[in-house]
C-alpha positions as CSV (number, residue, x, y, z in Angstrom):
1,M,121.3,84.0,70.6
2,K,123.6,85.5,73.5
3,P,123.3,84.0,76.9
4,L,121.8,87.2,78.3
5,S,119.1,87.1,75.8
6,I,118.2,83.4,76.8
7,A,118.7,84.1,80.2
8,F,116.3,87.0,79.6
9,V,113.8,85.2,78.0
10,V,113.6,82.5,80.3
11,F,113.0,85.2,83.1
12,T,110.2,87.0,81.1
13,L,108.4,83.7,80.6
14,A,108.8,82.5,83.9
15,L,107.5,85.9,85.3
16,L,104.5,85.7,83.1
17,G,103.6,82.4,84.8
18,F,104.1,83.7,88.0
19,S,101.9,86.7,87.4
20,T,99.0,84.6,86.3
21,Y,99.2,82.5,89.1
22,Q,99.1,85.8,91.1
23,A,95.9,87.1,89.3
24,L,94.0,83.7,89.1
25,V,94.7,82.4,92.8
26,V,96.7,84.5,95.0
27,A,94.7,87.9,94.2
28,P,91.6,88.2,96.9
29,T,88.3,88.1,95.1
30,E,86.5,91.5,94.7
31,Q,83.3,91.8,97.0
32,T,81.0,93.4,94.3
33,M,82.0,92.1,90.8
34,G,83.6,88.8,91.9
35,E,85.8,86.7,89.8
36,V,85.4,88.7,86.6
37,Q,87.3,91.2,88.1
38,R,90.5,89.5,87.6
39,I,90.2,90.7,83.5
40,F,91.4,93.6,86.0
41,Y,95.4,92.3,86.2
42,Y,95.5,92.0,82.1
43,H,93.3,94.9,81.1
44,V,95.0,97.7,83.1
45,P,98.6,96.2,82.4
46,S,97.9,95.9,78.4
47,A,96.9,99.7,78.4
48,W,100.2,100.8,80.5
49,V,102.0,98.5,78.0
50,A,100.3,99.9,75.1
51,G,100.7,104.0,75.7
52,L,104.3,102.8,76.5
53,C,104.9,101.4,73.3
54,F,103.1,104.2,71.7
55,A,105.4,106.6,73.6
56,V,108.2,104.9,72.4
57,N,107.1,105.0,69.0
58,F,106.5,109.0,69.1
59,L,109.9,109.5,70.1
60,A,111.5,107.1,67.4
61,S,109.2,109.3,65.0
62,V,110.7,112.5,66.3
63,V,114.1,111.1,65.9
64,Y,113.6,110.1,62.2
65,L,111.9,113.3,61.1
66,W,115.2,115.2,62.8
67,K,118.1,112.9,61.8
68,R,116.2,110.3,59.1
69,S,117.9,107.6,61.0
70,L,116.7,104.2,59.6
71,D,117.4,102.4,63.0
72,A,115.0,105.1,64.4
73,D,112.3,104.3,61.8
74,A,112.5,100.4,62.4
75,L,112.1,101.0,65.9
76,A,109.1,103.3,65.4
77,A,107.5,100.4,63.3
78,A,108.3,97.4,65.9
79,S,107.0,99.8,68.7
80,A,103.5,100.6,66.7
81,E,102.8,97.0,66.0
82,V,103.4,95.8,69.4
83,G,101.3,98.7,70.9
84,V,98.6,97.6,68.5
85,V,98.5,94.1,69.9
86,F,98.6,95.5,73.4
87,C,95.5,97.9,72.3
88,T,93.6,95.4,71.0
89,I,93.9,93.2,74.2
90,V,92.7,96.2,75.9
91,L,89.5,96.9,73.6
92,I,89.0,92.8,74.0
93,T,89.0,92.6,77.7
94,G,86.8,95.5,78.1
95,P,83.9,94.6,77.0
96,I,84.3,91.4,78.4
97,W,84.7,92.7,81.8
98,A,81.9,95.2,81.2
99,R,78.9,93.1,80.1
100,P,78.6,91.3,83.8
101,V,79.6,94.6,85.7
102,W,77.7,96.9,83.3
103,G,75.0,94.9,81.8
104,I,76.5,96.0,78.4
105,W,79.3,95.6,76.0
106,W,80.3,98.7,75.2
107,T,79.0,102.4,75.5
108,W,80.3,105.4,73.8
109,D,81.7,107.3,76.8
110,M,84.7,109.7,76.5
111,R,87.6,106.8,77.5
112,L,86.0,104.1,75.4
113,T,85.5,106.0,72.1
114,S,89.0,107.7,72.5
115,T,90.7,104.4,72.9
116,L,89.2,103.0,70.1
117,V,89.8,106.1,68.0
118,L,93.5,105.8,69.3
119,W,93.6,102.0,68.0
120,L,92.4,103.2,64.5
121,I,94.9,105.7,64.3
122,Y,97.6,103.0,64.6
123,V,96.1,100.6,62.8
124,S,96.1,103.0,59.9
125,Y,99.7,103.9,60.4
126,L,100.2,100.1,60.1
127,F,98.2,100.2,56.8
128,L,99.9,103.1,55.9
129,R,103.7,101.7,55.9
130,R,102.3,98.3,54.9
131,F,100.5,98.9,51.6
132,S,102.4,102.2,50.6
133,S,105.5,102.1,48.5
134,G,106.7,105.5,48.1
135,G,109.7,106.8,49.0
136,Q,107.9,109.5,51.5
137,T,106.2,106.7,53.4
138,P,108.4,106.5,56.2
139,L,108.2,110.8,56.6
140,L,104.2,110.5,56.1
141,A,104.1,107.5,58.9
142,A,106.4,109.6,61.4
143,A,103.9,112.4,61.0
144,L,101.4,110.7,61.5
145,A,102.9,109.1,64.6
146,V,103.5,112.3,66.1
147,L,99.8,113.5,65.2
148,G,98.8,110.1,66.7
149,A,100.7,110.7,69.9
150,L,98.6,113.2,71.1
151,C,95.6,110.9,72.0
152,V,97.7,109.0,74.4
153,P,97.3,111.5,77.1
154,F,93.8,112.2,76.1
155,V,92.9,109.0,76.6
156,Y,94.3,108.7,80.0
157,F,92.9,111.9,81.2
158,S,89.4,111.9,79.8
159,I,88.1,110.3,82.8
160,W,89.0,113.3,84.8
161,F,87.5,115.8,82.4
162,F,84.2,114.0,81.9
163,R,81.7,112.3,83.2
164,T,82.3,108.5,82.2
165,Q,81.1,104.9,83.3
166,H,84.9,104.1,83.5
167,P,86.3,103.7,87.0
168,Q,88.6,106.1,88.1
169,P,92.4,105.2,87.7
170,V,93.6,103.1,90.7
171,M,96.7,105.1,90.8
172,G,97.1,108.9,90.9
173,G,93.6,109.4,90.0
174,G,91.3,109.1,93.2
175,G,90.7,105.3,93.0
176,S,91.2,103.0,96.0
177,I,92.8,99.4,95.7
178,D,93.5,96.6,98.4
179,P,97.2,96.9,98.8
180,R,96.8,92.7,98.0
181,M,95.3,93.6,94.6
182,L,98.2,96.3,93.9
183,H,100.7,94.0,94.1
184,V,99.5,91.3,92.0
185,L,98.6,94.2,89.4
186,L,102.4,95.5,89.5
187,I,103.9,92.2,89.1
188,N,101.8,91.7,85.9
189,W,102.6,95.1,84.6
190,L,106.3,94.6,85.2
191,A,105.6,90.5,83.3
192,F,103.7,92.1,80.4
193,S,106.6,95.1,80.1
194,C,109.1,92.4,79.9
195,F,107.1,90.3,77.3
196,A,106.3,93.6,75.4
197,Y,109.8,94.3,75.4
198,L,111.3,91.1,74.0
199,V,108.9,91.0,71.1
200,C,109.3,94.5,70.4
201,W,113.1,93.9,70.1
202,S,112.9,90.9,68.3
203,R,110.6,92.6,66.0
204,Y,112.9,95.4,65.6
205,R,116.1,93.3,64.8
206,L,113.8,91.3,61.8
207,E,112.6,94.8,60.7
208,K,116.4,95.7,60.5
209,L,117.5,92.4,58.7
210,Q,114.4,92.9,55.9
211,R,115.3,95.8,55.0
212,D,119.3,94.7,54.8
213,V,117.9,91.9,52.6
214,D,115.9,94.4,50.6
215,E,118.5,96.7,50.0
216,A,120.9,94.0,49.5
217,H,118.3,92.5,46.4
218,A,118.1,96.1,45.0
219,L,121.7,96.6,44.6
220,E,121.5,93.1,42.8
221,S,118.8,94.1,40.3
222,L,121.2,96.9,39.4
223,L,124.3,94.2,38.3
224,D,124.4,91.8,35.5
225,P,125.2,88.5,36.0
226,R,128.8,89.6,35.2
227,G,128.7,92.0,37.7
228,D,128.7,94.8,35.7
229,V,126.2,97.7,36.2
230,R,123.5,97.8,33.1
């Protein structure tokens, strides 16, 4: 591993520790919800990072459809996997937060339902890539990713166009937030973004390595022990 990569790993781990301290200790306690509101510092950045990963998946899929770039396809696969992980965190932390505040674990309002649909789309995308062995799999996956990306802005804007129990966005949506809370939120967003980049880049490199190994095995299967083509 290169020194710059090691430095980034150390920086990311330190930032994750610092952001956790900020969220659990430094951030003020919300007067209405109390300590459970601190899930906010993990729930919201996870949603932002998931949307960012799905945006990368969309762009990489478009590039693959246009140029049939295998590198773009590998990036699409890696970003989708990381995006699904963070979207899963959103779906887990949301009900944990909602239960003591709303009195229920789940409600079928537009924001929650559309987030679940988004998660199902990208889980289907990963299943397609994992279990389909046809030559058109990357093409079909890219087309599904383009369609799935349309759900991302719908999830974000759903609480503007529909009446939901979900609160308004804390930034740019009519909501309000204590400046100290916003500071901690942005630190956690940066920490989660760095961690997502680190994992996505590592997964991308592994995907490319796996493809090189599969290609070498396919080439080897065409040769006999003497090195002649069968």
